[in-house]
C-alpha positions in Angstrom: 131.8 -64.4 -63.6 132.1 -66.1 -66.9 134.7 -64.9 -69.4 133.5 -64.4 -72.9 135.4 -64.6 -76.2 134.8 -62.7 -79.5 136.0 -62.4 -83.0 136.7 -58.9 -84.4 136.1 -58.4 -88.0 137.3 -55.4 -89.9 139.4 -54.8 -86.7 141.3 -51.7 -87.9 143.7 -50.4 -85.1 141.7 -52.2 -82.5 139.6 -49.4 -80.8 136.5 -51.3 -80.6 138.4 -54.4 -79.4 140.2 -52.3 -76.7 136.9 -51.5 -75.0 135.9 -55.2 -74.9 139.2 -56.4 -73.6 138.8 -53.8 -70.7 135.6 -55.4 -69.9 137.2 -58.9 -69.6 136.5 -60.2 -73.1 139.1 -62.5 -74.6 139.8 -62.2 -78.4 140.0 -65.3 -80.4 141.0 -63.4 -83.5 141.3 -60.0 -85.0 140.8 -59.9 -88.9 142.0 -56.9 -90.8 143.1 -56.3 -94.4 145.5 -53.5 -93.7 149.0 -54.6 -93.0 150.1 -51.6 -90.8 146.9 -52.0 -88.7 147.9 -55.7 -88.2 151.3 -54.6 -86.9 149.4 -52.2 -84.5 147.1 -55.1 -83.3 150.1 -57.3 -82.8 151.9 -54.6 -80.7 148.8 -54.2 -78.5 148.6 -57.8 -78.1 152.2 -57.7 -76.9 151.4 -54.9 -74.4 148.6 -57.0 -72.9 150.7 -60.2 -72.7 153.6 -58.5 -71.0 151.4 -56.7 -68.6 149.9 -60.1 -67.6 153.4 -61.5 -67.2 154.6 -58.4 -65.1 157.0 -57.5 -67.8 155.5 -54.3 -69.1 158.8 -52.5 -68.8 159.9 -54.4 -71.9 157.0 -52.9 -73.8 157.9 -49.4 -72.5 161.5 -50.0 -73.8 159.9 -50.5 -77.3 158.0 -47.3 -77.0 161.2 -45.6 -76.2 163.0 -47.0 -79.2 165.4 -49.2 -77.2 164.5 -52.5 -78.7 163.1 -53.3 -82.2 159.8 -54.5 -83.1 161.2 -57.9 -84.1 162.7 -58.1 -80.6 159.4 -57.2 -79.0 157.4 -59.9 -81.1 160.1 -62.5 -80.4 159.2 -62.7 -76.8 155.5 -63.0 -77.4 153.8 -66.4 -77.9 153.5 -67.2 -81.6 149.9 -68.3 -81.3 149.1 -64.8 -80.0 150.7 -63.2 -83.0 148.9 -65.6 -85.4 145.6 -64.7 -84.0 146.1 -61.3 -85.9 144.9 -62.4 -89.3 146.0 -60.1 -92.2 143.3 -61.0 -94.8 140.7 -59.6 -97.0 137.1 -60.4 -95.9 135.1 -61.4 -98.9 138.0 -62.9 -100.9 139.9 -64.8 -98.3 137.0 -66.0 -95.9 138.2 -69.7 -96.1 141.8 -68.8 -95.1 140.5 -66.6 -92.3 138.0 -69.3 -90.9 140.6 -71.9 -91.1 142.9 -69.9 -89.0 140.2 -69.2 -86.5 139.1 -72.8 -86.5 142.5 -74.0 -85.6 142.6 -71.8 -82.5 139.1 -72.6 -81.3 139.7 -76.3 -80.5 136.0 -76.9 -80.2 134.9 -73.9 -78.3 131.9 -71.9 -79.3 132.2 -68.1 -80.1 130.2 -65.9 -77.7 130.3 -62.7 -79.8 131.3 -61.1 -83.1 132.1 -57.4 -83.4 133.3 -55.2 -86.1 132.9 -52.2 -88.1 133.1 -52.5 -92.0 134.6 -49.6 -93.8 132.1 -46.8 -93.7 133.2 -44.4 -96.4 130.6 -45.8 -98.8 127.9 -44.8 -96.4 129.3 -41.5 -95.0 128.3 -38.1 -96.1 132.0 -37.3 -96.7 132.6 -40.4 -98.6 129.6 -40.5 -100.8 130.5 -37.6 -103.1 133.7 -39.4 -104.2 131.5 -42.4 -105.0 128.7 -40.6 -106.9 129.8 -42.2 -110.2 130.5 -45.5 -108.8 127.4 -47.8 -108.5 129.2 -51.0 -107.6 131.3 -50.0 -104.6 131.7 -53.4 -102.7 131.9 -51.7 -99.5 128.1 -51.1 -99.4 127.6 -54.9 -99.2 130.3 -55.8 -96.8 127.5 -56.6 -94.3 126.9 -59.8 -96.4 130.5 -60.8 -95.6 130.0 -60.0 -92.1 126.9 -62.3 -92.2 129.1 -65.1 -93.7 130.9 -65.2 -90.3 127.7 -65.0 -88.3 126.3 -68.0 -90.2 129.5 -70.0 -89.7 130.1 -69.3 -86.0 126.6 -68.6 -84.8 127.6 -66.3 -81.8 124.9 -65.4 -79.4 125.3 -61.7 -80.0 127.1 -59.4 -82.4 127.9 -55.7 -82.5 128.2 -54.0 -85.9 129.4 -50.3 -85.8 129.0 -47.8 -88.7 128.1 -44.3 -89.6 124.5 -42.9 -89.6 124.6 -42.6 -93.4 123.9 -46.4 -93.5 120.3 -45.4 -92.7 120.0 -43.1 -95.6 122.3 -44.3 -98.5 120.3 -45.4 -101.4 117.1 -44.6 -99.4 118.2 -46.9 -96.7 118.1 -50.0 -98.8 121.4 -51.5 -97.4 120.3 -51.2 -93.8 117.0 -52.7 -94.6 118.7 -55.6 -96.5 121.1 -56.0 -93.7 118.2 -56.4 -91.3 116.4 -58.9 -93.5 119.7 -61.0 -94.1 120.5 -61.2 -90.4 116.9 -62.1 -89.5 117.2 -65.0 -92.0 120.4 -66.0 -90.1 118.4 -66.2 -86.9 119.0 -62.8 -85.3 116.9 -60.1 -84.0 118.5 -56.7 -85.0 118.1 -53.3 -83.5 120.2 -50.1 -84.1 120.7 -46.7 -82.3 122.8 -43.7 -83.1 125.3 -43.0 -80.2 127.6 -40.0 -79.7 131.0 -40.7 -78.4 130.9 -37.3 -76.6 128.2 -38.9 -74.4 130.7 -41.6 -73.1 133.7 -39.6 -72.0 135.2 -39.1 -75.5 136.3 -35.6 -76.1 134.9 -35.5 -79.7 131.6 -34.9 -81.4 131.3 -38.3 -83.1 127.9 -39.9 -83.9 128.0 -43.6 -84.9 125.4 -46.3 -85.6 125.7 -49.2 -83.2 123.8 -52.2 -84.5 123.3 -55.0 -82.0 122.0 -58.4 -82.9 121.1 -61.5 -80.7 119.7 -64.9 -81.4 116.0 -64.7 -81.6 115.4 -67.4 -78.9 117.4 -65.2 -76.3 114.5 -62.8 -75.8 116.7 -59.9 -75.3 116.3 -56.1 -76.1 118.7 -53.3 -77.0 120.5 -52.2 -73.9 120.1 -48.7 -72.5 123.6 -47.2 -72.9 123.1 -44.2 -70.6 125.1 -41.0 -71.4 127.5 -39.6 -68.7 126.3 -36.4 -67.2 129.5 -34.6 -67.4 131.1 -33.6 -70.8 134.9 -32.9 -71.3 136.6 -30.7 -73.6 139.7 -30.0 -75.6 142.0 -28.9 -72.7 141.2 -32.1 -70.8 143.2 -34.0 -73.5 145.8 -31.4 -74.7 146.9 -29.4 -71.7 149.5 -31.8 -70.3 151.2 -32.5 -73.7 154.4 -30.7 -74.2 154.5 -27.9 -76.9 156.2 -28.9 -80.1 156.9 -27.4 -83.5 156.0 -28.8 -87.0 158.1 -31.7 -88.1 159.5 -32.6 -84.6 160.1 -36.4 -84.5 161.5 -37.2 -81.0 160.6 -40.8 -80.0 159.2 -39.7 -76.6 158.8 -36.6 -74.5 158.0 -36.0 -70.8 154.6 -34.6 -69.9 154.2 -30.9 -69.2 151.8 -31.4 -66.3 150.8 -33.9 -63.8 148.1 -36.5 -64.6 144.6 -35.1 -64.2 141.6 -37.0 -62.8 140.0 -37.3 -66.3 143.2 -38.7 -67.8 143.6 -41.1 -64.9 140.0 -42.3 -64.9 139.8 -42.8 -68.5 143.2 -44.7 -68.6 144.5 -42.3 -71.2 147.4 -41.9 -68.9 147.6 -45.2 -67.2 151.1 -45.3 -65.6 153.5 -44.4 -68.3 155.7 -41.5 -67.3 156.4 -40.4 -70.9 154.4 -39.8 -74.1 155.3 -41.4 -77.4 154.3 -40.5 -81.0 153.8 -36.9 -80.2 154.9 -35.8 -83.6 153.4 -33.9 -86.4 154.0 -33.3 -90.0 155.9 -30.3 -91.5 154.0 -27.5 -93.2 155.0 -24.9 -95.9 154.8 -21.3 -95.0 151.6 -20.6 -97.1 149.8 -23.2 -95.2 151.1 -21.8 -91.9 149.7 -18.4 -92.8 146.3 -19.9 -93.4 146.6 -21.8 -90.0 147.4 -18.4 -88.3 144.3 -16.9 -89.9 142.1 -19.7 -89.0 143.2 -19.7 -85.3 142.6 -15.8 -85.2 139.2 -16.3 -86.6 138.2 -18.9 -84.2 139.4 -16.8 -81.4 137.0 -14.2 -82.6 134.1 -16.7 -82.6 134.1 -17.4 -86.3 135.2 -20.5 -88.4 137.4 -19.7 -91.4 135.6 -20.6 -94.7 137.7 -21.6 -97.7 136.1 -18.9 -100.0 136.9 -16.3 -97.4 140.6 -16.9 -97.6 142.2 -13.8 -99.3 143.2 -14.6 -103.0 146.9 -13.7 -102.2 146.9 -16.6 -99.5 145.0 -19.3 -101.2 146.8 -22.6 -102.0 143.9 -24.0 -104.3 141.5 -22.7 -106.9 138.4 -24.7 -105.8 136.6 -22.5 -103.3 133.2 -24.2 -103.5 133.7 -27.7 -102.2 134.8 -28.5 -98.8 134.4 -25.0 -97.4 135.8 -25.9 -94.0 138.9 -27.4 -95.4 141.1 -25.4 -92.8 139.6 -26.1 -89.4 141.0 -25.6 -86.0 140.2 -28.0 -83.4 137.6 -26.5 -81.2 136.6 -26.8 -77.5 134.6 -29.9 -78.5 136.7 -31.5 -81.4 134.9 -32.2 -84.6 134.7 -35.8 -85.9 138.1 -37.4 -86.6 138.2 -38.9 -90.1 140.9 -40.8 -92.1 141.4 -37.8 -94.3 143.9 -36.7 -91.6 146.3 -39.0 -93.2 146.5 -36.9 -96.3 147.1 -33.5 -94.6 146.5 -31.8 -91.4 144.4 -28.8 -92.6 141.2 -30.0 -91.0 142.8 -30.5 -87.6 144.8 -27.4 -86.8 146.2 -27.1 -83.2 144.5 -24.1 -81.5 147.7 -22.8 -80.0 149.0 -20.1 -82.3 152.5 -20.2 -80.8 152.8 -23.9 -81.8 151.3 -23.1 -85.4 150.8 -26.6 -86.7 148.3 -29.5 -87.2 147.8 -31.9 -84.5 150.2 -34.6 -83.7 149.6 -38.4 -83.9 149.2 -38.6 -80.0 146.7 -35.7 -80.0 144.6 -37.3 -82.7 144.7 -40.6 -80.6 143.6 -38.7 -77.6 140.6 -37.1 -79.4 139.7 -40.7 -80.1 140.3 -41.7 -76.5 143.1 -44.0 -77.1 145.5 -44.6 -74.2 149.0 -43.1 -74.4 150.6 -46.5 -74.3 148.7 -47.5 -77.5 151.2 -47.5 -80.3 150.4 -47.2 -83.9 152.6 -48.9 -86.4 153.4 -48.7 -90.1 154.3 -51.2 -92.6 157.9 -50.6 -91.8 159.2 -50.1 -88.3 159.6 -46.4 -87.5 157.6 -45.1 -90.6 154.3 -44.8 -89.0 153.0 -41.3 -89.2 150.6 -41.6 -92.3 149.5 -45.1 -91.4 148.8 -44.0 -87.8 146.6 -41.0 -88.9 144.6 -43.3 -91.2 144.1 -45.9 -88.4 143.1 -43.4 -85.8 140.7 -41.6 -88.2 138.9 -44.9 -88.9 138.8 -46.0 -85.3 136.0 -46.7 -82.8 136.8 -44.7 -79.7 137.9 -47.2 -76.9 135.9 -45.3 -74.3 132.7 -45.5 -76.3 133.4 -49.1 -77.1 134.0 -49.9 -73.4 130.5 -48.7 -72.5 129.1 -50.8 -75.3 131.1 -53.8 -74.1 129.7 -53.4 -70.5 126.2 -53.7 -71.8 126.9 -56.6 -74.0 128.5 -58.3 -71.0 125.4 -57.7 -69.0 123.3 -59.2 -71.7 125.3 -62.4 -71.8 125.5 -62.6 -68.0 121.7 -62.6 -67.9 121.4 -65.3 -70.5 123.7 -67.8 -68.9 
């Protein structure tokens, strides 16, 4: 079976890429403008290298804090680290392409994947942009097309939010299709829900797939799983913690379940890292307690229903579900979690806190050995939440990758 390569644009923390690697694809390059995310990508690349070399215990030592990030990177081939390109697509395209070209050595690119920042298209992001008519993020599909034009992959995968169909009466999606058609691609799109593919989260995303017109392909049928999973499948084995706890690693509270094993969320590591959460003031904790009690009674707490003596803000008309407990089926994870945890309150009133970095990662289906970095070693919490909120769930990505591999196999 042929091995296929790819470039990941707007790579973020690597959730989309993780799914393709699991299906046997080989990354030529990851391109990402955020420095912290690039460190995350390098650390994940280190994991796969050490796994291949039967030295994964070195990686686990890093997770436990026994060796530094610099030490970890020092035993990884420099070329592998250099394939993680910290660059701004749109302004540094030449630098990015020069770096990619130097590693290609005459090879062709089979696939380009990526999900440009979606805030300009999302229902949550648009209110903040209502007075901004020149948001460059709305036309990042053009920059994505720059790489399609240069490398001419057989296929591409472009992930975004459903709002891309409706923003500005759908003109951006229409223009995207027209532009990519001029570049020689047939383009189709479908809305997929991560919940249908083993992810414990109600998360709808648009997955745009394009292929060269002469390939005579069609959009693959990505069949939903019959069984759906829920919150306890991803939370029940994690040890109880209090707000502000910062231990580097903890032991699991329960043996691995069939779900956690099958999905590779727990894939051999006998401890859990980054199971930490932020601190909270007493006023917020009082609201958290009220929100949990309301949910246990079958009702969601609305911002305008918080007693005046408990309120921490005067605006009670916008963002009514500001304080939201993670339900049986968790709601969509968004990058706002990097600013505060109010929208992701842990359901256990005894713990009384927002969810941890590891819990957020599990909602997105990242494996427990996936380590999220910050700009500075050890200072990762805010950066990790942002990366997780923006990510493509690896389990969903793997189902997409499986179908893309099928398309490529049929073509060759």
